[in-house]
C-alpha positions as CSV (number, residue, x, y, z in Angstrom):
1,M,40.7,32.2,-17.5
2,V,39.3,29.0,-18.2
3,R,35.6,28.1,-17.5
4,A,34.6,25.2,-16.1
5,T,32.5,23.0,-17.9
6,V,28.4,23.4,-15.8
7,G,25.9,20.9,-16.6
8,P,22.6,23.2,-16.4
9,M,20.3,23.3,-13.4
10,R,16.4,22.6,-13.9
11,I,14.5,25.9,-11.5
12,L,10.9,25.4,-11.5
13,H,9.3,28.8,-11.5
14,T,5.6,29.8,-9.8
15,S,4.0,32.5,-8.2
16,D,0.7,34.1,-7.2
17,W,-1.3,30.8,-5.4
18,H,-3.4,33.3,-3.5
19,L,-3.6,30.3,-0.7
20,G,-7.4,31.3,1.0
21,R,-8.9,33.3,-1.8
22,T,-12.7,32.5,-3.2
23,L,-14.1,33.1,-6.7
24,H,-16.9,34.3,-6.1
25,G,-17.5,33.0,-2.5
26,V,-16.6,29.4,-3.9
27,D,-13.8,28.3,-1.4
28,L,-10.8,27.2,-3.7
29,L,-8.3,25.8,-1.2
30,G,-9.3,22.5,-2.1
31,H,-8.4,22.9,-5.5
32,Q,-5.1,24.9,-4.4
33,A,-4.3,21.7,-2.4
34,E,-4.4,19.8,-5.9
35,Y,-2.1,22.3,-7.5
36,L,0.4,21.9,-4.5
37,D,-0.1,17.9,-5.0
38,H,0.6,18.6,-8.7
39,L,3.9,20.9,-8.2
40,V,5.2,18.0,-5.6
41,D,5.1,15.5,-8.4
42,L,6.4,17.6,-11.2
43,V,9.5,18.5,-8.8
44,R,10.0,14.8,-8.4
45,S,9.2,13.3,-11.6
46,A,11.2,16.4,-13.6
47,S,14.0,16.5,-11.7
48,V,14.1,19.6,-10.6
49,E,16.9,21.0,-8.0
50,A,15.2,24.4,-7.0
51,V,11.5,25.9,-7.3
52,V,11.1,29.7,-6.7
53,V,7.4,31.3,-5.8
54,S,7.4,35.0,-6.4
55,G,5.0,36.1,-4.4
56,D,1.3,36.1,-3.6
57,V,1.7,33.1,-1.8
58,Y,-1.1,34.0,0.6
59,D,-4.3,35.9,-0.8
60,R,-4.2,38.4,2.3
61,A,-1.9,39.9,4.5
62,V,-3.8,37.8,7.5
63,P,-4.5,34.3,5.9
64,P,-6.8,31.8,6.9
65,V,-5.3,28.9,9.1
66,E,-6.1,26.2,6.9
67,A,-3.7,28.9,4.1
68,V,-1.2,29.0,6.4
69,Q,-1.3,25.0,6.8
70,L,-1.4,24.3,3.2
71,L,1.8,25.9,2.7
72,A,3.7,24.6,5.8
73,D,2.4,20.9,4.0
74,A,3.5,22.1,0.7
75,L,7.2,24.2,2.0
76,D,7.9,20.7,3.7
77,R,6.8,18.4,0.7
78,L,8.6,20.4,-1.8
79,S,11.8,20.9,0.4
80,A,12.1,17.1,0.5
81,H,13.1,16.7,-3.3
82,A,14.7,20.6,-4.2
83,Q,15.8,23.8,-2.8
84,V,12.6,26.2,-2.2
85,V,13.3,30.2,-2.2
86,V,9.7,32.1,-1.3
87,T,9.3,35.7,-1.4
88,P,6.3,38.0,-0.5
89,G,4.4,39.8,-2.9
90,N,1.8,43.1,-2.5
91,H,-1.4,40.5,-1.1
92,D,1.3,38.9,1.4
93,S,2.4,40.7,4.5
94,A,6.3,40.5,4.3
95,I,6.8,40.1,8.4
96,R,3.9,37.5,8.9
97,L,5.5,35.3,6.1
98,G,9.2,36.0,6.9
99,F,8.9,35.1,10.4
100,A,11.0,32.5,12.4
101,S,12.5,32.1,8.1
102,S,15.7,31.4,10.1
103,L,14.2,28.4,12.1
104,L,13.0,26.5,8.8
105,R,14.2,23.0,7.5
106,D,17.1,23.7,5.6
107,G,16.0,24.2,1.9
108,V,13.5,26.8,2.3
109,H,14.3,29.9,2.3
110,V,11.9,32.4,2.7
111,R,13.4,36.2,1.7
112,A,11.1,38.7,3.3
113,R,13.7,41.8,4.0
114,V,14.6,44.6,1.9
115,A,18.1,44.5,3.3
116,D,19.0,41.0,1.7
117,V,17.8,42.1,-1.7
118,G,21.5,42.5,-2.4
119,R,22.4,39.0,-0.9
120,P,21.3,36.1,-2.6
121,V,20.7,32.5,-1.7
122,E,23.5,30.2,-3.4
123,L,22.2,27.3,-5.0
124,R,24.5,24.4,-5.5
125,S,23.6,21.8,-8.1
126,E,25.2,17.9,-8.0
127,D,27.9,19.5,-10.3
128,G,28.6,22.1,-7.4
129,A,28.5,24.9,-9.8
130,P,26.6,27.9,-8.0
131,T,23.3,29.6,-9.0
132,L,22.6,33.1,-7.4
133,V,18.9,33.7,-6.6
134,Y,18.6,37.3,-5.6
135,A,14.9,37.2,-4.3
136,L,13.3,40.7,-3.9
137,P,10.1,41.0,-2.1
138,Y,7.7,43.3,-3.2
139,L,9.1,46.8,-3.1
140,D,6.5,49.5,-2.1
141,P,7.8,53.0,-2.6
142,D,6.3,54.6,0.1
143,V,7.9,51.9,2.2
144,V,10.9,51.5,0.2
145,R,12.4,54.4,-0.8
146,R,14.4,55.2,2.3
147,E,15.9,52.2,3.1
148,L,17.2,51.8,-0.6
149,A,18.5,55.5,-0.5
150,E,21.5,55.7,-2.4
151,E,22.5,59.3,-1.5
152,S,22.1,61.4,1.4
153,D,21.1,64.9,2.4
154,E,23.3,68.1,3.6
155,E,22.3,66.8,7.1
156,G,23.8,63.1,6.6
157,A,20.0,61.5,6.3
158,P,19.1,59.4,3.7
159,R,18.0,61.4,0.3
160,P,14.4,59.1,-0.6
161,L,14.6,57.5,-4.1
162,P,11.4,58.8,-6.0
163,R,8.2,57.6,-5.4
164,S,8.0,55.3,-8.3
165,H,8.4,51.2,-8.9
166,E,11.0,51.7,-11.5
167,A,12.7,53.9,-9.2
168,V,13.0,51.2,-6.6
169,M,13.0,48.4,-8.4
170,A,16.3,49.9,-10.2
171,A,18.0,50.4,-6.9
172,A,17.2,47.0,-5.9
173,M,18.8,46.0,-9.0
174,R,21.7,48.1,-8.9
175,R,22.3,46.5,-5.5
176,V,22.3,43.0,-7.3
177,R,24.5,43.5,-9.9
178,A,27.5,45.1,-7.8
179,D,27.2,41.8,-5.6
180,L,27.7,39.9,-8.7
181,A,30.9,41.6,-9.6
182,A,32.3,41.4,-6.6
183,R,31.7,37.8,-6.7
184,A,32.8,37.7,-10.5
185,A,35.9,39.4,-9.7
186,G,39.0,36.2,-9.5
187,A,36.0,33.7,-9.5
188,S,36.9,30.3,-10.7
189,E,34.3,29.0,-12.1
190,P,30.9,30.7,-14.0
191,M,27.8,31.7,-12.1
192,R,24.5,31.4,-13.2
193,S,21.8,34.2,-11.5
194,V,18.0,34.2,-11.0
195,V,16.3,37.6,-9.7
196,M,13.1,37.0,-8.5
197,A,10.4,40.0,-8.4
198,H,6.8,40.7,-7.8
199,A,5.7,43.6,-10.1
200,F,4.1,45.0,-13.0
201,V,6.9,44.9,-16.1
202,V,6.1,47.0,-18.9
203,G,4.3,44.6,-21.9
204,G,2.6,42.4,-19.4
205,E,-0.8,41.7,-20.0
206,P,-3.2,42.0,-16.7
207,S,-6.3,41.1,-16.2
208,E,-9.0,41.8,-13.4
209,S,-7.7,39.7,-10.5
210,E,-4.4,41.2,-9.7
211,R,-4.7,43.8,-6.7
212,D,-3.7,47.5,-8.0
213,I,-0.1,48.5,-7.3
214,R,-0.7,51.8,-9.0
215,V,1.2,54.7,-6.7
216,G,0.4,57.6,-8.0
217,G,0.3,56.2,-11.7
218,V,4.1,55.2,-11.4
219,D,3.3,51.7,-11.0
220,S,5.0,49.8,-14.2
221,V,8.8,49.1,-14.5
222,P,11.0,49.1,-17.5
223,A,12.6,45.4,-18.9
224,G,15.7,47.1,-19.2
225,V,16.0,47.9,-15.4
226,F,16.6,43.5,-15.0
227,T,20.1,43.8,-16.5
228,G,23.4,41.7,-16.1
229,V,21.7,38.6,-14.6
230,D,20.3,35.2,-16.8
231,Y,16.9,34.5,-15.8
232,V,14.1,36.7,-14.0
233,A,11.1,34.8,-12.5
234,L,7.9,37.5,-12.1
235,G,5.4,37.2,-10.1
236,H,2.0,39.8,-9.7
237,L,0.6,38.9,-13.5
238,H,-1.7,35.8,-13.6
239,G,-1.4,34.9,-17.4
240,P,2.0,33.0,-18.3
241,Q,3.6,35.3,-20.6
242,R,7.7,36.3,-21.7
243,L,8.3,39.8,-22.0
244,R,10.9,41.3,-24.7
245,F,13.9,42.8,-23.3
246,P,15.3,45.6,-25.0
247,Q,18.7,44.8,-26.7
248,Q,21.4,46.8,-24.9
249,A,24.1,46.1,-27.7
250,E,24.8,44.0,-30.2
251,G,24.9,40.3,-29.4
252,D,23.7,41.3,-25.6
253,R,20.8,39.0,-25.8
254,G,19.7,40.1,-22.1
255,P,18.0,38.3,-19.5
256,V,14.7,35.9,-20.2
257,L,12.1,37.8,-18.3
258,Q,8.8,35.4,-17.8
259,Y,5.9,35.8,-15.7
260,S,4.3,32.5,-14.5
261,G,1.1,33.3,-14.0
262,S,-1.3,32.0,-11.1
263,P,-2.5,28.2,-10.9
264,L,-6.1,28.9,-11.3
265,A,-8.0,31.2,-12.5
266,Y,-9.4,33.8,-10.5
267,S,-11.5,36.0,-12.1
268,F,-13.9,35.5,-15.0
269,S,-11.1,37.8,-17.0
270,E,-8.5,35.2,-17.3
271,R,-11.0,32.3,-18.5
272,N,-9.0,31.8,-21.2
273,Q,-5.8,31.8,-20.2
274,R,-3.9,28.4,-20.0
275,K,-2.2,28.2,-16.4
276,A,1.3,26.6,-16.0
277,S,4.2,26.1,-13.9
278,V,7.6,27.3,-15.4
279,I,10.3,24.9,-15.9
280,V,14.0,26.8,-16.9
281,E,16.8,25.3,-17.3
282,L,20.3,27.4,-16.6
283,G,23.7,27.1,-18.0
284,A,27.0,28.7,-17.7
285,D,25.9,31.0,-20.5
286,G,22.4,31.8,-19.3
287,V,18.7,30.4,-20.3
288,V,19.4,27.1,-22.1
289,G,16.8,25.8,-25.0
290,E,13.5,26.9,-24.7
291,L,11.4,27.2,-21.4
292,E,8.5,24.6,-20.6
293,L,5.3,25.5,-19.7
294,V,3.8,22.6,-17.7
295,P,0.2,23.2,-17.9
296,A,-1.6,23.0,-14.4
297,P,-4.4,20.8,-13.3
298,V,-8.0,22.9,-14.3
299,P,-10.6,21.6,-10.8
300,R,-13.3,23.2,-13.6
301,R,-13.5,25.2,-16.6
302,L,-14.8,29.2,-16.5
303,A,-17.0,30.1,-19.0
304,E,-19.2,32.8,-20.0
305,V,-22.8,32.5,-21.7
306,T,-25.1,34.8,-23.0
307,G,-28.5,34.4,-24.6
308,S,-32.1,34.5,-23.4
309,L,-33.0,32.3,-21.0
310,E,-35.0,29.8,-23.7
311,D,-31.7,29.5,-25.4
312,L,-29.6,29.0,-22.2
313,L,-32.2,26.7,-21.0
314,G,-31.4,24.8,-24.2
315,A,-28.8,23.9,-26.8
316,T,-27.1,27.2,-25.9
317,G,-25.7,26.3,-22.4
318,E,-25.6,22.7,-22.9
319,P,-21.9,22.5,-23.1
320,H,-20.9,24.6,-19.9
321,V,-23.8,22.8,-17.5
322,Q,-20.5,22.0,-15.2
323,D,-18.7,25.0,-15.8
324,W,-18.5,27.9,-13.4
325,V,-20.5,30.3,-15.6
326,R,-21.4,33.7,-15.4
327,V,-24.7,33.7,-17.0
328,V,-25.7,36.5,-18.8
329,V,-29.5,36.8,-19.9
330,T,-30.7,38.9,-22.5
331,D,-34.1,38.6,-22.6
332,P,-36.1,42.2,-23.0
333,A,-38.0,42.0,-19.6
334,R,-36.1,40.2,-16.8
335,P,-37.8,36.8,-16.1
336,N,-39.7,35.6,-13.5
337,E,-37.3,33.9,-10.9
338,L,-34.5,34.3,-13.3
339,Y,-31.8,33.4,-10.5
340,A,-33.5,29.6,-9.4
341,R,-34.2,29.0,-13.2
342,V,-30.0,29.2,-14.1
343,R,-29.1,27.5,-10.8
344,D,-31.6,24.8,-11.7
345,R,-29.7,24.9,-14.9
346,F,-25.9,25.5,-14.4
347,P,-25.4,24.4,-10.7
348,H,-22.3,26.2,-10.6
349,A,-22.9,29.2,-12.0
350,L,-21.1,32.1,-9.9
351,A,-22.7,35.1,-11.2
352,V,-26.2,35.7,-12.9
353,E,-26.2,39.2,-14.9
354,H,-29.6,40.2,-16.7
355,R,-28.6,42.6,-19.7
356,P,-31.4,43.5,-21.7
357,T,-30.7,43.7,-25.8
358,G,-30.2,46.9,-26.8
359,G,-30.3,48.3,-23.1
360,A,-27.0,49.4,-23.7
361,A,-28.2,52.6,-24.9
362,T,-30.2,53.2,-22.1
363,D,-27.4,53.2,-19.5
364,R,-26.8,56.2,-18.0
365,A,-25.3,57.4,-15.1
366,T,-27.5,59.2,-12.7
367,V,-27.0,61.6,-9.8
368,V,-28.9,60.8,-6.7
369,T,-29.0,64.1,-4.4
370,A,-31.3,64.4,-1.2
371,A,-33.5,67.0,-3.5
372,R,-34.4,63.7,-4.9
373,D,-37.9,62.0,-4.3
374,P,-36.8,58.7,-2.5
375,L,-39.5,56.4,-4.0
376,E,-39.0,58.2,-7.3
377,V,-35.4,57.1,-6.9
378,T,-36.4,53.7,-5.7
379,A,-38.8,53.3,-8.9
380,D,-35.8,53.9,-11.3
381,F,-33.3,51.3,-10.0
382,V,-36.3,48.6,-10.2
383,E,-36.5,49.5,-14.1
384,H,-32.8,49.8,-14.5
385,V,-33.0,45.8,-12.8
386,T,-35.9,44.5,-14.2
387,G,-36.3,46.5,-17.3
388,T,-39.7,47.7,-16.9
389,A,-41.1,50.1,-14.5
390,P,-42.7,49.0,-11.5
391,T,-46.7,48.9,-11.6
392,E,-48.7,50.7,-9.3
393,A,-49.0,47.6,-7.0
394,E,-45.3,47.5,-6.9
395,L,-45.4,51.2,-6.3
396,A,-47.6,50.6,-2.8
397,V,-45.5,47.9,-1.6
398,L,-42.4,50.6,-2.0
399,R,-44.2,53.6,-0.5
400,R,-45.6,51.4,2.8
401,A,-42.2,50.2,3.1
402,Y,-40.6,53.8,3.0
403,E,-43.2,55.2,5.3
404,D,-42.6,52.0,7.8
405,V,-39.0,53.3,7.7
406,L,-39.7,56.9,8.7
407,A,-41.9,56.0,11.5
408,A,-39.6,53.6,12.6
409,E,-36.8,56.3,12.8
410,R,-39.3,59.0,14.6
411,S,-40.1,56.5,16.9
412,A,-35.9,56.1,17.7
């Protein structure tokens, strides 16, 4: 069969928007809107033909109204320039995100049903060549292991798959490969293939922000599960990273597996990550050239500053005055008015901790039982927080407060 000449298709891969999320109480919706503005501009300026959003569009199953409105506006603007394919992640509600998906405007495809894992969104580039996008929603083993079952028991009921992410993802990929094989038989033109998946793939580097998706300790998916396709657009991990695909045979390069990462830093563990969106070009033989990581706008840097309060109020803290900061004060004793003084110096401080130098040696886990004197427990807590035992005057205040509570309980 003579292969048709196929020009590359430009796809923008993004994920983990977490619309509606806050950072230590700071509302991020305005910054998320800035990122979506950037995304619309990028799609237009870079001649992107398709946008794939691999899960965690919202931060929680029931998002705030403002987040829903922001998503609706973003999808409307993106679809004016490119096809858009969206899948739910473990933070989203698949039912809510997929509601009325059949009524959305042309060019917006929300794939939230497990039953559709083997049915691709078929995209056509200007040259008419197809790109098949298999949009897999987040696959919770406890929820989908029966729906994706491939065998039946003696009574004809579905035999559930093993209770692991590897088992359900492997079953979904078998459906993908079966559909690809059926389409390829006798096809007159090459077909490019993309799988969107929201999962923790072995080899990925996590941060503190991703909600734990472990089920009985079987949370990870081997990269080799994704064989048979050109590009795997991954979501869930917040740092942009490419994963190594195990060689299946000599000359078989396998698919390109890439996490796009989140557009914003959602914890201090992400402060050194370089947030980006990924542009990939797909040709007749798979990914063309190198992936392009386009930096995302940074609304405000995240930083951690550590030292004595005197140093932090001086030169040590100067470079971070306008950052979102976690401030760690190491003075032996807790300074007076610590929080107020730190906030005066760092107006965007998100967390303030007192960790006395050498205090790690005194850290201990204390078991509190009903047999312990509540006043003694309270005094220990004061010493743990401040670095010094309470004075007699402070003990007297604690004692009066405790006695007032007891008196209130007796009169209730």
